[in-house]
ZASE-924187 format. One record per atom (N, C-alpha, C): residue number from 1; x, y, z; residue in one letter. Coordinates in steps of 0.1 Angstrom, whole numbers, plus 2048, in hexadecimal, padded with zeros to 3 digits. Example, Ala and Ser with C-alpha at 12.3 -4.5 7.8 and 13.67 -1.06 7.14 Angstrom:
2
    k   xx   yy   zz  r
    1  884  7C7  84E  A
    1  87B  7D3  84E  A
    1  884  7DF  84E  A
    2  880  7EA  847  S
    2  889  7F5  847  S
    2  881  800  84F  S
***
This chain:
161
    k   xx   yy   zz  r
    1  809  7F5  801  M
    1  801  7FF  800  M
    1  809  80C  7FF  M
    2  80A  813  7F5  Q
    2  812  81F  7F3  Q
    2  80C  82B  7FB  Q
    3  814  833  802  K
    3  80F  83F  809  K
    3  80E  84A  7FF  K
    4  804  852  800  E
    4  800  85D  7F8  E
    4  805  86A  7FF  E
    5  80E  870  7FC  P
    5  813  87D  803  P
    5  809  888  7FF  P
    6  805  891  807  M
    6  7FC  89B  804  M
    6  7FD  8A7  810  M
    7  7F8  8B2  80C  L
    7  7F9  8BD  815  L
    7  7ED  8BC  81E  L
    8  7ED  8C1  82B  E
    8  7E2  8C0  834  E
    8  7D5  8C6  82F  E
    9  7D8  8D2  827  S
    9  7CB  8D9  821  S
    9  7C4  8CF  816  S
   10  7CC  8C7  80F  T
   10  7C7  8BE  807  T
   10  7BF  8B3  80D  T
   11  7C6  8AD  818  Y
   11  7C0  8A3  821  Y
   11  7B2  8A8  825  Y
   12  7B1  8B4  82B  K
   12  7A4  8B9  831  K
   12  79A  8BA  826  K
   13  79D  8BF  81A  K
   13  795  8C0  811  K
   13  78F  8B4  80B  K
   14  797  8A9  80A  L
   14  792  89C  806  L
   14  78A  896  810  L
   15  78E  897  81D  S
   15  786  892  829  S
   15  777  899  829  S
   16  777  8A5  826  M
   16  76B  8AC  826  M
   16  762  8A8  81B  M
   17  768  8A6  80F  E
   17  762  8A1  802  E
   17  75B  892  806  E
   18  763  889  80C  L
   18  75E  87B  811  L
   18  753  87C  81A  L
   19  755  884  824  E
   19  749  886  82E  E
   19  73C  88A  828  E
   20  73E  895  81E  N
   20  732  899  817  N
   20  72B  88E  80E  N
   21  734  887  807  L
   21  72F  87C  7FF  L
   21  727  872  807  L
   22  72D  86E  813  K
   22  727  863  81B  K
   22  71B  868  824  K
   23  71C  874  828  N
   23  710  87A  831  N
   23  706  881  82A  N
   24  708  887  81F  V
   24  6FE  890  818  V
   24  6F9  889  80B  V
   25  704  888  802  E
   25  701  884  7F5  E
   25  6FB  876  7F4  E
   26  700  86C  7FD  R
   26  6F9  860  7FC  R
   26  6EA  860  7FF  R
   27  6E7  869  809  A
   27  6D9  86A  80D  A
   27  6D1  871  801  A
   28  6D7  87A  7FA  N
   28  6D1  881  7F0  N
   28  6CD  878  7E5  N
   29  6D6  870  7E1  I
   29  6D6  867  7D6  I
   29  6CB  85C  7D9  I
   30  6CB  857  7E5  A
   30  6C2  84D  7E9  A
   30  6B4  853  7E7  A
   31  6B1  85E  7EC  K
   31  6A4  866  7EA  K
   31  6A1  867  7DB  K
   32  6AA  86B  7D2  V
   32  6A7  86C  7C5  V
   32  6A3  85E  7BF  V
   33  6AA  854  7C3  I
   33  6A8  846  7BE  I
   33  69A  842  7C3  I
   34  697  845  7CF  D
   34  689  841  7D4  D
   34  67E  848  7CD  D
   35  680  855  7CA  E
   35  676  85E  7C3  E
   35  675  859  7B5  E
   36  681  855  7AE  A
   36  680  850  7A0  A
   36  67A  842  7A0  A
   37  67C  839  7A9  R
   37  676  82C  7AB  R
   37  666  82D  7AB  R
   38  661  837  7B2  A
   38  653  83A  7B5  A
   38  64C  83D  7A7  A
   39  655  841  79D  L
   39  64E  844  790  L
   39  64A  839  78A  L
   40  64E  82C  78D  G
   40  648  821  785  G
   40  653  818  77F  G
   41  650  814  773  D
   41  658  80A  76B  D
   41  667  80E  76A  D
   42  670  805  770  L
   42  67E  80A  772  L
   42  686  808  765  L
   43  67F  800  75B  K
   43  688  7FD  74F  K
   43  689  809  748  K
   44  67F  812  747  E
   44  67F  81D  73E  E
   44  67F  82B  747  E
   45  685  82B  753  N
   45  684  835  75C  N
   45  692  83C  75B  N
   46  693  846  754  A
   46  69F  84D  752  A
   46  6A5  853  75E  A
   47  69A  859  767  E
   47  6A0  85F  773  E
   47  6A7  856  77C  E
   48  69F  84A  77D  Y
   48  6A6  83F  785  Y
   48  6B3  839  782  Y
   49  6B4  838  774  H
   49  6C1  833  76F  H
   49  6CC  83E  771  H
   50  6C9  84B  76F  A
   50  6D3  855  770  A
   50  6D6  856  77F  A
   51  6CD  854  788  A
   51  6D0  855  797  A
   51  6D8  849  79A  A
   52  6D6  83D  796  K
   52  6DF  832  799  K
   52  6ED  833  794  K
   53  6ED  839  787  E
   53  6FB  83B  782  E
   53  703  845  78B  E
   54  6FC  850  78E  K
   54  702  85A  797  K
   54  706  854  7A4  K
   55  6FE  84B  7AA  Q
   55  702  843  7B7  Q
   55  70D  83D  7B6  Q
   56  70F  835  7A9  G
   56  71B  82C  7A6  G
   56  728  836  7A5  G
   57  727  840  79F  H
   57  732  849  79F  H
   57  736  84E  7AC  H
   58  72C  852  7B5  M
   58  72F  857  7C2  M
   58  735  84C  7CB  M
   59  730  840  7C9  E
   59  736  835  7D2  E
   59  744  832  7CD  E
   60  747  833  7C1  A
   60  754  832  7BC  A
   60  75C  83D  7C2  A
   61  759  849  7C3  R
   61  760  855  7C7  R
   61  762  852  7D6  R
   62  758  84D  7DE  I
   62  759  84C  7EB  I
   62  764  840  7ED  I
   63  763  836  7E7  S
   63  76E  82A  7E8  S
   63  77C  830  7E5  S
   64  77F  839  7DB  E
   64  78A  83F  7D7  E
   64  790  848  7E3  E
   65  787  84F  7E8  L
   65  78B  85A  7F2  L
   65  78F  851  7FF  L
   66  788  848  803  T
   66  78A  83F  810  T
   66  798  838  80D  T
   67  79B  833  801  D
   67  7A8  82E  7FF  D
   67  7B3  839  800  D
   68  7B1  843  7F8  L
   68  7BB  84E  7F8  L
   68  7BE  854  806  L
   69  7B4  856  80D  L
   69  7B6  85C  81C  L
   69  7BD  852  824  L
   70  7B9  845  822  G
   70  7BE  83B  82B  G
   70  7CE  838  828  G
   71  7D3  83D  81D  R
   71  7E1  83C  819  R
   71  7E9  84A  81A  R
   72  7E1  853  81E  A
   72  7E7  862  820  A
   72  7F1  864  829  A
   73  7FC  86B  825  Q
   73  807  86D  82D  Q
   73  807  87E  82D  Q
   74  801  884  837  V
   74  801  892  837  V
   74  80F  899  83C  V
   75  813  8A0  832  I
   75  822  8A7  834  I
   75  820  8B5  834  I
   76  826  8BA  83F  D
   76  828  8CA  83F  D
   76  836  8CE  83A  D
   77  836  8D2  82E  P
   77  843  8D5  827  P
   77  84A  8E1  82E  P
   78  844  8E9  836  S
   78  84B  8F2  83C  S
   78  854  8EE  847  S
   79  853  8E2  84C  K
   79  85B  8DC  854  K
   79  868  8D3  84F  K
   80  868  8D3  841  L
   80  873  8CC  83A  L
   80  87E  8D7  837  L
   81  88A  8D0  836  A
   81  896  8DA  834  A
   81  897  8E0  825  A
   82  893  8D8  81B  H
   82  893  8DD  80D  H
   82  8A2  8E0  808  H
   83  8AC  8DA  80E  E
   83  8B9  8DC  80A  E
   83  8BA  8D4  7FD  E
   84  8B2  8C8  7FC  R
   84  8B0  8BF  7F1  R
   84  8A3  8C0  7EE  R
   85  89F  8BD  7E1  V
   85  892  8BB  7DB  V
   85  88A  8B2  7E3  V
   86  87E  8B5  7EA  S
   86  876  8AD  7F0  S
   86  867  8B0  7EF  S
   87  85D  8AB  7F4  F
   87  850  8AF  7F6  F
   87  84F  8BC  7FA  F
   88  847  8C6  7F2  G
   88  845  8D3  7F6  G
   88  850  8DD  7F1  G
   89  85B  8D7  7EC  S
   89  866  8E1  7E7  S
   89  862  8E9  7DA  S
   90  867  8F6  7DA  T
   90  865  8FC  7CE  T
   90  872  8FB  7C8  T
   91  872  8F7  7BB  V
   91  87F  8F4  7B3  V
   91  87F  8FE  7A6  V
   92  88A  904  7A4  I
   92  88C  90D  799  I
   92  895  905  790  I
   93  892  903  784  L
   93  89A  8FA  77B  L
   93  89D  902  76F  L
   94  8A7  900  768  T
   94  8AB  907  75B  T
   94  8AC  8FA  751  T
   95  8A4  8FC  747  D
   95  8A4  8F2  73C  D
   95  8B2  8F3  733  D
   96  8BB  8E9  733  Q
   96  8C7  8EA  72D  Q
   96  8C8  8ED  71F  Q
   97  8BB  8E9  718  D
   97  8BB  8EB  709  D
   97  8B7  8FA  706  D
   98  8AD  900  70E  T
   98  8A7  90D  70A  T
   98  8AB  917  714  T
   99  8B1  915  71E  D
   99  8B6  91E  72A  D
   99  8A9  924  72F  D
  100  89C  91E  72D  E
  100  890  922  734  E
  100  890  91E  743  E
  101  88E  927  74B  E
  101  88B  925  759  E
  101  87D  922  75C  E
  102  87C  916  765  I
  102  86E  911  768  I
  102  86E  90E  777  I
  103  863  910  77C  K
  103  861  910  78B  K
  103  857  906  78D  K
  104  859  8FD  796  Y
  104  851  8F2  79A  Y
  104  850  8F1  7A9  Y
  105  843  8ED  7AE  V
  105  842  8EA  7BC  V
  105  83F  8DA  7BD  V
  106  845  8D3  7C4  V
  106  844  8C4  7C5  V
  106  838  8C2  7CF  V
  107  82C  8BC  7CB  V
  107  821  8BA  7D2  V
  107  81C  8AB  7D1  V
  108  812  8A7  7D8  G
  108  80C  89A  7D5  G
  108  803  899  7C9  G
  109  800  88D  7C7  T
  109  7F8  88B  7B9  T
  109  7EA  892  7BA  T
  110  7E5  894  7C5  Q
  110  7D7  89A  7C7  Q
  110  7D8  8AA  7C6  Q
  111  7E4  8AE  7C8  E
  111  7E6  8BE  7C7  E
  111  7EC  8C2  7B9  E
  112  7F1  8B8  7B1  S
  112  7F7  8BA  7A5  S
  112  7EF  8C3  79C  S
  113  7F6  8CD  796  D
  113  7F0  8D5  78B  D
  113  7FB  8DD  784  D
  114  801  8D5  77A  P
  114  80C  8DA  772  P
  114  80B  8E8  76D  P
  115  7FE  8EB  769  S
  115  7FC  8F9  763  S
  115  7FF  905  76D  S
  116  800  901  77B  R
  116  802  90A  785  R
  116  811  907  78B  R
  117  818  8FE  783  G
  117  825  8FC  789  G
  117  826  8F1  796  G
  118  81B  8EB  797  L
  118  81A  8E0  7A2  L
  118  81B  8D3  79D  L
  119  826  8CB  7A0  I
  119  829  8BF  798  I
  119  828  8B5  7A3  I
  120  822  8A9  79F  S
  120  821  89C  7A7  S
  120  82E  897  7AB  S
  121  830  892  7B7  I
  121  83C  88B  7BC  I
  121  83E  87F  7B5  I
  122  833  879  7AE  R
  122  834  86C  7A6  R
  122  837  870  798  R
  123  839  87C  792  S
  123  83B  87F  784  S
  123  84A  87C  781  S
  124  84D  879  775  P
  124  85A  875  771  P
  124  866  881  775  P
  125  860  88C  772  L
  125  86A  898  775  L
  125  86E  898  784  L
  126  862  898  78C  C
  126  865  898  79A  C
  126  86D  88C  79F  C
  127  86A  881  79A  K
  127  872  875  79E  K
  127  880  878  79D  K
  128  883  87D  792  A
  128  892  87F  78D  A
  128  897  88B  797  A
  129  88F  894  79A  M
  129  895  89F  7A3  M
  129  896  89C  7B1  M
  130  88E  893  7B6  L
  130  88E  890  7C6  L
  130  89C  88B  7CB  L
  131  8A0  894  7D5  G
  131  8AC  891  7DC  G
  131  8B8  899  7D7  G
  132  8B5  8A0  7CC  K
  132  8C0  8A8  7C6  K
  132  8C0  8B6  7CB  K
  133  8CA  8BD  7CA  S
  133  8CD  8CA  7D0  S
  133  8D0  8D5  7C5  S
  134  8D2  8E2  7C9  E
  134  8D5  8EC  7C0  E
  134  8E2  8E9  7B9  E
  135  8E4  8EC  7AC  G
  135  8EF  8E9  7A4  G
  135  8F0  8DB  79D  G
  136  8E6  8D2  7A2  D
  136  8E6  8C4  79C  D
  136  8DE  8C5  78F  D
  137  8E1  8BB  786  E
  137  8DC  8BA  779  E
  137  8D0  8AF  77B  E
  138  8C5  8B0  774  V
  138  8BB  8A8  774  V
  138  8B7  8A3  766  V
  139  8BA  895  763  I
  139  8B6  891  756  I
  139  8A9  888  758  I
  140  89F  88B  750  V
  140  893  885  751  V
  140  88F  87F  742  V
  141  88A  873  742  N
  141  885  86D  736  N
  141  876  870  734  N
  142  874  877  72A  L
  142  866  87A  726  L
  142  862  875  719  L
  143  857  874  716  P
  143  851  86D  709  P
  143  858  873  6FE  P
  144  85B  880  6FE  G
  144  862  886  6F2  G
  144  870  885  6F2  G
  145  876  87E  6FE  G
  145  884  87D  6FD  G
  145  88A  882  70B  G
  146  897  881  70C  K
  146  89E  885  718  K
  146  89D  894  71B  K
  147  89B  899  725  K
  147  89D  8A9  728  K
  147  8A7  8A8  734  K
  148  8AE  8B4  733  K
  148  8B8  8B7  73D  K
  148  8B5  8C4  744  K
  149  8B6  8C5  750  Y
  149  8B4  8D1  758  Y
  149  8BF  8D3  761  Y
  150  8C2  8DF  766  D
  150  8C9  8E3  771  D
  150  8C2  8E7  77C  D
  151  8C4  8E4  788  I
  151  8BD  8E9  794  I
  151  8C3  8F6  798  I
  152  8BC  901  796  E
  152  8C2  90E  79B  E
  152  8C0  910  7AA  E
  153  8B3  90B  7AE  E
  153  8B0  910  7BC  E
  153  8A6  905  7C2  E
  154  8A8  902  7CF  V
  154  89E  8F9  7D6  V
  154  89B  901  7E3  V
  155  88E  903  7E5  K
  155  88A  90D  7F0  K
  155  87C  908  7F4  K
  156  876  90D  7FF  Y
  156  869  90B  803  Y
  156  862  919  802  Y
  157  855  918  7FC  E
  157  84D  924  7FA  E
  157  83F  91E  7FD  E
  158  837  924  807  P
  158  82A  91E  80A  P
  158  823  920  7FC  P
  159  818  916  7FB  I
  159  810  916  7EF  I
  159  801  917  7F2  I
  160  7FA  91C  7EA  D
  160  7EC  91B  7EC  D
  160  7E4  912  7E2  D
  161  7DF  906  7E9  I
  161  7D8  8FC  7E1  I
  161  7CA  900  7DF  I
***
């Protein structure tokens, strides 16, 4: 069972979603199903089938969240040293081919949003960076071929998820 690193704010958000699904949405869907069932013939009852489908999706999400929260490893990145790339590190890289500077923050899979510079700790680039420090070279195998980066800076900056 692989631990799932995440920020406390993400853990709380997912826990609230799970509680809402279990305590509010389950009852709402059950009510909709009962009302649709009362309309008669279930074979051609679109409201009933739609509600049952929604119930199936909701139960799958409950199962997913229960598993995820059971494996959660809540990490406070402000308490880590960040002398080397680790969870919560802000990393500034330079692409060796283009000299473009890129900034990423290492986060859990649930917080990942590459368009905002938040990359998953399980991504190929992050796996290549973990444990490295300023001045190190990072080589990552991507679908388009190998990319080389220089780590310019490793630090901690609070992020808003």
